[in-house]
C-alpha positions as CSV (number, residue, x, y, z in Angstrom):
1,M,-3.2,9.8,-29.9
2,N,-2.9,10.3,-26.1
3,R,-1.1,8.0,-23.7
4,K,-4.2,6.1,-22.7
5,Q,-5.3,5.4,-26.3
6,F,-1.7,4.3,-27.1
7,I,-1.6,1.8,-24.2
8,S,-5.1,0.6,-25.0
9,Q,-4.2,-0.1,-28.7
10,L,-1.1,-2.1,-27.7
11,G,-2.9,-4.0,-25.0
12,T,-2.0,-7.4,-26.6
13,I,1.5,-7.1,-25.4
14,G,0.6,-6.1,-21.8
15,A,-1.0,-2.8,-21.0
16,A,0.2,-2.8,-17.5
17,A,3.8,-3.3,-18.5
18,L,3.7,-0.6,-21.2
19,A,2.8,1.9,-18.5
20,A,6.3,1.5,-17.1
21,P,8.8,4.3,-17.5
22,V,11.2,3.4,-20.4
23,T,14.8,4.7,-20.4
24,G,17.8,4.5,-22.7
25,N,17.3,2.2,-25.7
26,T,14.9,-0.2,-24.0
27,S,11.9,-0.7,-26.3
28,L,8.3,-1.0,-25.3
29,L,8.2,-4.6,-26.4
30,A,11.2,-5.4,-24.3
31,A,9.7,-3.7,-21.3
32,A,6.5,-5.7,-21.8
33,S,8.1,-9.0,-22.3
34,S,10.2,-8.6,-19.1
35,Q,7.0,-8.6,-17.0
36,A,5.9,-12.0,-15.6
37,Q,2.4,-13.0,-16.6
38,M,-0.2,-13.1,-13.8
39,P,-0.3,-16.8,-12.7
40,V,-3.6,-18.6,-12.5
41,V,-3.8,-20.9,-9.5
42,G,-6.5,-22.2,-7.3
43,N,-8.3,-25.2,-5.8
44,G,-11.7,-25.6,-7.4
45,G,-11.7,-21.9,-8.3
46,K,-10.5,-20.8,-4.9
47,I,-7.1,-19.6,-3.7
48,R,-6.0,-21.4,-0.5
49,V,-4.9,-18.7,2.0
50,G,-2.6,-18.9,5.0
51,V,-2.7,-16.0,7.4
52,I,0.0,-15.3,9.8
53,G,-0.7,-12.8,12.6
54,C,-4.0,-13.2,14.4
55,G,-4.0,-9.8,16.2
56,S,-6.1,-6.7,15.7
57,V,-5.6,-6.4,11.9
58,S,-6.8,-10.0,11.3
59,G,-10.1,-8.9,12.8
60,M,-10.7,-6.9,9.6
61,Y,-8.9,-9.2,7.1
62,L,-10.4,-12.5,8.1
63,P,-14.1,-11.5,7.8
64,H,-13.4,-10.0,4.3
65,L,-11.6,-13.1,3.1
66,A,-14.4,-15.3,4.5
67,T,-16.9,-13.5,2.1
68,C,-14.5,-13.5,-0.9
69,P,-15.7,-16.1,-3.5
70,Y,-12.1,-16.5,-4.7
71,A,-10.6,-17.3,-1.3
72,E,-10.5,-20.1,1.2
73,V,-8.6,-19.6,4.4
74,V,-7.1,-23.0,5.3
75,S,-4.2,-22.1,7.6
76,L,-3.7,-19.6,10.5
77,C,-0.6,-18.9,12.5
78,D,0.3,-16.7,15.5
79,R,3.2,-16.7,18.0
80,I,0.6,-16.6,20.7
81,P,-1.0,-20.0,20.1
82,E,-4.2,-19.1,21.9
83,R,-4.9,-16.3,19.4
84,A,-4.5,-18.6,16.4
85,Q,-6.7,-21.2,18.0
86,E,-9.4,-18.7,18.8
87,A,-9.3,-17.2,15.3
88,A,-9.5,-20.7,13.9
89,R,-12.6,-21.4,16.0
90,K,-14.2,-18.1,15.1
91,Y,-13.7,-18.3,11.4
92,N,-14.1,-22.1,11.1
93,V,-10.5,-22.8,9.9
94,K,-9.3,-26.3,10.6
95,N,-5.6,-25.8,10.7
96,W,-3.7,-23.4,13.1
97,Y,0.0,-23.3,14.0
98,P,2.2,-21.6,16.7
99,H,5.2,-21.0,14.4
100,I,5.8,-20.2,10.7
101,D,7.9,-23.3,10.2
102,K,5.0,-25.5,11.2
103,M,2.7,-23.5,9.1
104,L,4.8,-23.8,6.0
105,A,5.3,-27.5,6.6
106,G,1.6,-28.0,7.3
107,V,-1.5,-28.0,5.1
108,A,-0.8,-26.7,1.6
109,F,-1.8,-23.1,0.6
110,D,-1.2,-20.7,-2.3
111,L,-1.2,-17.2,-0.8
112,F,0.7,-16.2,2.4
113,V,-0.9,-13.2,4.1
114,N,1.4,-11.4,6.5
115,L,-0.4,-9.4,9.3
116,T,2.3,-9.5,11.9
117,D,4.3,-6.7,13.6
118,M,6.0,-4.6,10.8
119,Q,9.5,-5.4,12.1
120,E,8.8,-9.1,11.3
121,H,7.6,-8.6,7.7
122,G,10.9,-9.0,5.9
123,R,12.0,-12.1,7.7
124,L,8.6,-13.9,7.4
125,N,8.0,-12.9,3.8
126,R,11.4,-14.3,2.9
127,Q,10.5,-17.7,4.4
128,A,7.2,-17.8,2.5
129,L,8.9,-16.9,-0.8
130,I,11.5,-19.5,-0.3
131,A,8.7,-22.0,0.2
132,K,7.2,-20.8,-3.1
133,R,4.1,-19.2,-1.8
134,H,2.7,-16.0,-3.3
135,V,2.8,-13.2,-0.7
136,W,0.5,-10.4,0.3
137,S,2.1,-8.4,3.1
138,E,0.7,-5.6,5.2
139,K,2.8,-2.5,5.1
140,P,5.7,-2.3,4.9
141,M,6.6,-5.3,2.7
142,A,10.1,-5.3,4.1
143,N,12.1,-3.3,6.6
144,T,14.5,-1.6,4.2
145,Y,14.3,-0.8,0.5
146,A,17.3,-3.1,-0.2
147,E,15.6,-6.0,1.6
148,G,12.4,-5.3,-0.3
149,R,14.2,-5.3,-3.6
150,E,16.0,-8.6,-2.7
151,L,12.6,-10.2,-1.8
152,Y,11.1,-9.0,-5.0
153,E,13.9,-10.6,-7.0
154,L,13.6,-13.8,-4.9
155,A,9.9,-14.0,-5.7
156,K,10.7,-13.8,-9.5
157,K,13.4,-16.5,-9.1
158,Q,10.9,-18.7,-7.2
159,G,8.2,-18.2,-9.8
160,V,5.7,-16.5,-7.4
161,R,4.4,-13.0,-6.9
162,F,4.9,-10.5,-4.1
163,W,2.6,-7.6,-3.2
164,G,2.5,-5.1,-0.4
165,A,-0.2,-2.9,1.2
166,P,-1.8,-0.4,1.2
167,A,-4.6,-0.9,-1.4
168,V,-5.5,2.8,-1.7
169,V,-5.2,2.7,-5.5
170,N,-8.3,0.5,-5.7
171,S,-10.8,3.1,-4.4
172,P,-13.4,4.7,-6.8
173,Q,-12.1,8.1,-5.6
174,F,-8.6,7.4,-6.5
175,A,-9.8,6.1,-9.9
176,F,-11.8,9.3,-10.5
177,M,-8.8,11.5,-9.6
178,A,-6.4,9.5,-11.7
179,K,-8.7,9.8,-14.7
180,Q,-9.0,13.5,-14.4
181,I,-5.3,13.9,-14.2
182,N,-4.7,11.5,-17.1
183,E,-7.2,13.4,-19.2
184,N,-5.6,16.7,-18.5
185,K,-8.8,18.1,-16.8
186,L,-6.6,20.0,-14.2
187,G,-4.1,21.3,-16.8
188,R,-0.4,21.1,-15.8
189,I,-0.2,19.6,-12.4
190,A,1.9,21.7,-10.0
191,A,1.4,20.6,-6.4
192,A,-0.3,18.2,-4.0
193,H,-0.7,17.8,-0.3
194,A,-1.9,15.0,2.0
195,H,-2.1,14.4,5.8
196,Y,-3.1,11.7,8.1
197,G,-2.6,11.3,11.9
198,H,-4.2,10.4,15.2
199,Q,-3.1,10.1,18.8
200,G,-1.3,6.8,18.3
201,P,-2.0,3.1,18.8
202,D,-2.2,2.1,22.5
203,W,-2.3,-1.7,22.0
204,S,1.3,-2.6,21.0
205,A,4.8,-1.2,21.5
206,F,6.1,-2.1,18.0
207,F,4.7,1.1,16.5
208,F,7.2,3.1,18.6
209,E,10.2,0.8,18.5
210,E,13.0,0.6,16.0
211,G,11.5,-0.2,12.6
212,G,8.1,1.2,13.5
213,G,7.1,4.8,13.3
214,S,4.4,7.1,11.9
215,L,5.8,6.9,8.4
216,P,5.4,3.2,7.7
217,D,2.1,3.1,9.7
218,L,0.4,6.3,8.6
219,G,2.4,8.2,6.0
220,V,2.5,5.1,3.8
221,Y,-1.1,5.7,2.8
222,N,-0.6,9.2,1.6
223,I,2.8,8.4,-0.1
224,S,1.1,5.6,-2.0
225,T,-1.8,7.7,-3.1
226,L,0.2,10.8,-4.1
227,T,2.8,8.9,-6.0
228,G,0.0,6.9,-7.7
229,L,-1.7,10.1,-8.8
230,V,1.2,12.4,-9.8
231,G,4.0,9.9,-10.4
232,P,7.3,8.6,-9.0
233,V,9.4,10.8,-6.7
234,K,12.9,12.0,-7.9
235,S,14.0,13.5,-4.6
236,L,12.8,14.6,-1.2
237,V,13.5,16.6,1.9
238,A,12.1,15.6,5.2
239,I,12.1,16.4,8.9
240,T,11.1,13.8,11.5
241,T,10.8,14.3,15.2
242,I,9.7,12.5,18.4
243,V,7.0,14.7,20.1
244,N,6.1,12.2,22.9
245,P,9.3,10.5,24.2
246,T,7.4,7.8,26.2
247,R,4.3,5.8,25.5
248,N,2.1,3.6,27.6
249,T,1.6,0.5,25.4
250,G,-0.9,-2.3,25.8
251,N,1.7,-5.2,25.8
252,K,4.8,-3.6,27.3
253,G,3.6,-0.8,29.5
254,Y,5.6,2.4,29.4
255,I,8.4,2.4,26.8
256,R,10.9,4.9,25.4
257,V,9.8,6.0,21.8
258,V,12.6,5.3,19.3
259,A,10.8,5.6,15.9
260,E,9.5,9.0,14.6
261,D,6.0,10.0,15.8
262,N,6.0,13.2,13.7
263,A,7.0,13.7,10.1
264,M,6.8,16.1,7.2
265,L,8.1,15.4,3.7
266,V,8.4,17.6,0.6
267,M,8.8,15.5,-2.5
268,E,9.8,16.4,-6.1
269,H,8.0,14.2,-8.6
270,Q,8.6,13.9,-12.3
271,N,7.5,16.8,-14.4
272,N,8.5,19.2,-11.6
273,V,5.4,18.5,-9.5
274,L,5.9,19.1,-5.7
275,S,4.0,17.5,-3.0
276,H,3.9,17.7,0.8
277,I,2.9,15.0,3.3
278,Q,2.5,15.2,7.1
279,C,1.7,12.4,9.5
280,G,2.0,11.7,13.2
281,F,0.9,9.9,16.3
282,N,0.2,13.2,18.2
283,Y,-2.7,14.6,16.2
284,F,-6.1,15.2,17.8
285,D,-8.6,14.2,15.2
286,P,-12.0,12.7,16.3
287,Y,-12.1,10.7,13.0
288,G,-8.4,9.8,12.8
289,H,-8.1,6.1,13.6
290,E,-11.6,4.9,12.6
291,G,-12.1,7.3,9.7
292,T,-15.9,7.2,10.0
293,G,-17.6,10.5,9.6
294,Q,-14.7,12.5,8.2
295,E,-16.1,15.0,5.7
296,R,-13.1,17.2,5.3
297,P,-10.6,16.7,2.5
298,T,-7.3,15.2,3.5
299,L,-5.6,15.1,0.1
300,S,-5.4,17.7,-2.6
301,V,-4.0,18.1,-6.1
302,V,-3.7,21.5,-7.8
303,G,-3.1,22.2,-11.5
304,S,-3.1,25.2,-13.8
305,A,-6.7,24.6,-14.8
306,G,-8.3,23.1,-11.8
307,N,-8.0,21.5,-8.3
308,M,-9.3,18.3,-6.7
309,H,-9.7,17.4,-3.0
310,M,-10.3,13.8,-1.7
311,V,-13.0,13.9,1.0
312,G,-12.1,11.7,4.0
313,Y,-8.9,9.7,4.3
314,D,-7.4,8.0,1.2
315,W,-8.0,4.6,2.9
316,K,-11.6,5.5,3.6
317,P,-12.7,8.1,1.1
318,S,-16.2,9.3,0.5
319,G,-15.9,11.7,-2.5
320,V,-13.9,14.1,-4.5
321,D,-14.5,17.9,-4.7
322,M,-13.3,19.4,-8.0
323,A,-13.4,22.8,-9.7
324,T,-11.9,23.7,-13.0
325,T,-11.5,26.7,-15.3
326,D,-14.5,25.3,-17.3
327,D,-16.7,25.3,-14.2
328,E,-15.3,27.3,-11.3
329,K,-17.9,26.2,-8.9
330,T,-16.8,23.2,-6.7
331,H,-18.8,20.0,-7.3
332,R,-18.6,16.7,-5.4
333,Y,-18.0,13.6,-7.5
334,A,-17.3,9.9,-6.9
335,T,-19.4,9.7,-3.8
336,G,-20.1,6.0,-4.1
337,K,-18.0,3.6,-1.9
338,G,-18.3,0.7,-4.3
339,T,-16.8,-2.4,-2.9
340,F,-13.6,-0.7,-1.7
341,V,-12.4,-1.2,1.9
342,W,-8.8,-0.8,3.1
343,E,-8.6,-4.4,4.2
344,E,-9.5,-5.8,0.8
345,G,-5.9,-6.3,-0.5
346,A,-5.6,-10.0,0.1
347,S,-9.1,-10.7,-1.3
348,V,-8.3,-8.7,-4.4
349,I,-5.1,-10.7,-4.9
350,C,-7.0,-13.9,-4.5
351,Q,-9.4,-12.8,-7.3
352,C,-6.4,-11.9,-9.5
353,L,-4.7,-15.2,-8.9
354,A,-7.9,-17.1,-9.6
355,T,-8.7,-15.2,-12.8
356,G,-5.3,-14.1,-14.2
357,K,-6.4,-10.4,-14.0
358,E,-3.4,-8.1,-13.1
359,P,-4.2,-5.9,-10.1
360,L,-3.6,-2.2,-9.9
361,I,-1.6,-2.8,-6.7
362,N,2.0,-3.2,-7.9
363,A,5.1,-4.5,-6.1
364,E,7.4,-1.9,-7.7
365,H,5.1,0.9,-6.5
366,A,5.2,-0.6,-2.9
367,L,9.0,-0.8,-3.2
368,H,9.1,2.9,-4.3
369,V,7.0,3.9,-1.3
370,L,9.4,1.9,1.0
371,E,12.4,3.8,-0.5
372,I,10.6,7.1,0.1
373,I,10.1,6.2,3.8
374,E,13.8,5.3,4.1
375,A,14.9,8.4,2.2
376,A,12.8,10.6,4.6
377,R,14.7,9.2,7.6
378,L,18.0,9.6,5.8
379,S,17.2,13.2,5.0
380,Q,16.5,13.8,8.7
381,A,19.7,12.1,9.7
382,Q,21.9,13.9,7.2
383,G,20.1,17.2,7.0
384,K,20.0,17.2,3.2
385,R,17.9,16.4,0.1
386,I,17.9,12.8,-0.9
387,S,17.7,11.4,-4.5
388,L,15.7,8.2,-5.2
389,K,16.7,5.3,-7.4
390,S,13.5,3.4,-7.8
391,S,10.4,4.0,-10.0
392,F,7.3,2.1,-11.0
393,K,4.8,1.8,-13.9
394,W,2.8,5.0,-14.1
395,P,0.0,6.2,-14.6
396,V,-1.9,4.0,-12.3
397,I,-5.2,3.7,-14.2
398,A,-7.6,0.9,-14.8
399,L,-7.9,0.4,-18.6
C-alpha cells in the first residue's frame, strides 16, 4: 500500500492531519486528533469579510471576492480614508473605516483579509486574532518566524484559524506535478530550481525598507511551491545583496534601499533533495510583473527517471513539460487554467469556512516558508549554513 492509499483509507480520522511528519513515539491518531477541525461559519451561507488595505493589491482581491458565492465584503479599512471610501463606493460596500480599531469595533465580520504593507502584517493580524476573527494575510503572515508562530498559537487559543499567502498550491499545474512526484513517475527526486524577478515595484517604498525585500515579495512564491512539491527544508545556504542602492518610489521619492533586492538560496530538503531559488528586483523580464505571455519554464524538478518544468510563473502557470524514461520525448500537460488565479486565497478560505472543507493552503507551510526567508538572511549575515526547526504536513496533494 502506498502513502496515498494509506492516507485515503484512514480518511475518517483526518487525511490532512495524517500527512503530517510524525516523530518520536507520536501516533498517527494523536497527530490527527491534535488538529483543529475546520469551523463552519457564515451568514446565510456567506462569510462576512473585512478587508484592510485598499491599495494596489485590493484591486485584484476585491473583484474576486465580489464574484465569490461564499463571500460578502461588509467592511473596508485603509489608513488613507479616501482610498477606503472610494473602494467602498466602487464595490458597493456600506461600511468603511480609517483605522483598524474602528473597523474591529464596527460592523461584524468573520474573516479579516490583510492587504496592507508587509511590515504591518504581524501587528494587524494580532489585533484581528485577539478580536476572534479568522485571518487571511497576504505574504508574509508575520515579520519574523517567532512572531508568526506566536500568532498561530494565539489563533488556536482564540478558537479561530490563520492562513497566509501565497495560494500557489491551488493551481492545476502544481496539482499535476505533485501527483507525478507522489506516484514516483520521476523516480528518486534529486534536485529542483525556480526563479522569479522583475525590475522592482515603483509605487511604494515599503518593498525596499526594513522588513521588505525581494525574498518576502518574490521568492516567497518559489519557496512555497518547491517546498510543497519536494518537502520541508532541513537546512540552507544563501547569499543576498543590494544591487541598486537607491530607488525612486511612488510615495516617498528617492530612498536608500535597506532590504535585499537580489537573493540566491540553496536548500537541503528531506530525502537529500537539493533545490535552488533566485529572485530579485533587478531582472529584465518583459513578462515579470504581469506574467501574461510567459511561455518559458521558471520552475523545474529533476529525478532519476524523469523531469518536469512548470511553464510560466508558479503564480500564473500555463502548463507542465515532462519527459520520463518511459517516454523520453517532452510532452506538455496541465494546460488548463481552471479557476486558479493568484488572488483567490481569501475567496478559497471563504468557501472552506462556509463548507467545512479543509484547504490545501496550510498555516504551518506558510510559517515554514517564513522561517526559510529569515534563515536566508541569517545565512548571509553569518556566512554559514543554517538549520531549520519548523516543518509542515507533506505531501501537499488533494485527496
